[in-house]
N, C-alpha and C positions, 0 to 999 in steps of 0.2 A: 283560461276559462272559455268555454264555448257560449256563444250567444244564440238563443233560440230564434229561429226564422219563421217558425210556424210550419203547418202542413203545406207542401207545395211540390212542384215538379223541378226541384233544384239539383237533382243528381247531375253532376257535371262531368264531361259534356254529354250531349246526346247526338245521335247520328243526324246528319242532313242527308236524307235519302230521297231519291225520286222513284215513286212507285208508278209502274207503267201498266195501263189497261186499255182495252178497246170499249168504247161505249156502246149503247144499244144500236147505234147506227153503223158501227164498225169503224169509227174514227179513233185514231190513236189519241190517247190522253195521258197526261203525267201529272202527278201531284207531289209536292214536298211533304215529307213527314219527318218528325223528330221523335215520335214515340214508337220506338221499335228496337229490335235487337235479336241476336241469335238466341234461341231458347231451347234447343235440343242438339244433341250430337249424333244419336243413333235412332232414327234416321236424322240427317242434318235438317234442321228447321230454322225458320226465321219468323218472328211475330212482327206485325205492323198494325197500328191502331188508327182507325179512320172513323170519323163521325158519320152517322147514318145519313145526314143531310148532304154530304158531299157527293159530287158527280161520280167520284172513283168508287164509292160504296156499291151501288147496284151492279157496277161492272165486274167487280171481284166476285160478287155473289152469283151472278149469272154465268160468268165465264169460267169460274172455278180455278182461276189462275191469275198470276200477276208477276211482274219483274220488279226487283229491287236494283235500282241503278245507282252506283255510288259515284257522285261527282268529285272531281278534283277541285282544288281551291280556284282554278282559273274558271270554274262555272259558277262562282258564287252569285253573280247578278242574275243568271238564268235560273238558278236554284230558288233564289228568293222570289223572283217574279211568278214562277209556276206554282209557288205556294199562296199567292195573293189573289189569284183570279180563278174563276171557275171554267173548266173545260165545256160546260153547258153554254157558255157565253162567247168564248173565244177559242181559236185554234192555238193552243199553247206552244205546240211544236213550231208552227210558223212564226208567231210573234217572237219566240225566244231564239229562233234560228237553229233549232234542234232538229235532227232527223231520226226517223224511226225505221226499225227493221222488224219484221215479225219474227218472234221467237219460233224456233222449229219444235219446241217441246211443250209449250203452254200457249194458250190463246191470248197473248199480251204482246205488246211491243218492247223492243229494246231501245234504250237511248244511246245511239251510236257514239255520241261525244263523251259518254261516261266510260272510263277505263276499266271498270269492274261491274259485272252484272250477275245477279242471282235469278235463275228461272225457277219459279215456284208454283207448285200445285197446291191448291187450297185443301187443307186436311182438317181444319178445326176453325170454329167461329165461336166467339165468346162475347156476349153483351156485358159491358163493363160500366154501363151508365151513359156518360156523354160520348163515349167511344165504343167501338166494337173492335175486339182483337181478332185479326185474321192470322192464323198460323199456316204457313206454306212450307211444304217439304221442298227442300232445295234439290232440284233434279240435275242441275248443272251450274257451275260457275264459269263465266267466260271473262277472260283478262286480255287486255291489250298486251302485247309482248313487251312494250315499253316500261310496264310497271313490274316486270318480273325480275327477281333476283337470279343470280347464276344457278341456284339450286332448283329453280322453277317455281318457288312460292312467290306470293305477292309481296313486294317490298313496300312497306307503308310510307317510307321517305320518297320513293318514286311515285307512289299513287297519290300522295298529298291529299288525303281525304278531307273534305269539308266537314267540320263539326259545329254544332250549335250549343250555345250557353243560354238556357232558358232564363236564368236570373238577370242578366243584362241584355238579352235579346240580340246578340252579336254572334257572327260566324268566326271561327278560329281555325287554325291548322294545327298539325302535330309538332312537337318539339323533337329533341334529340333522343336517341336510344339511351334508356337508363340501365338496363341489364337484361340478361337472358332468362326468360321464364323457366321455371323448374330448374334453375341453376343458381341464381343469386341468393336464394334462401337456403341453400345446403349448408352454408357456414353455421346456420343456427340448429341444424339437425344434431341430435345427440347431446344437446346441452342439458 
């Protein structure tokens, strides 16, 4: 029997992503988000949700672009830190020991230490109450060669992405491979 936990943000896990922007002064900024995900495939798009009061909010709106930087588990401390402080008050890159490189496709910085980066052009904005959802068309995905499988795709076990569990407020990593998508369910076809 299932127990009701009430309405809440308990879909498990959520991403722990770093959204990169330039503020009004041109200073690179980064914030941690957990409310986001891939939302379209054609064109490829990602959605990130940001509260209007955050330093990142006007940067995305004004510059019409952002990066989604996917940290590995070894960046848990830095990821947590940049989600707790405001870029209006501190230089998060400097304090966290992160370095920024300007994207060549959008007006936003890339976090060099993150092994996977999505460069996104803002295409939709939707007010959802406490947060605004920004939908960005993914113009390019950049990956460190160290996280690529022999076939050229990103290997999640090499990437070691950091994920967040809203229920207990902890960061986690991925487990083992369970099966091949569009494959393990075939044995149930035709039943």
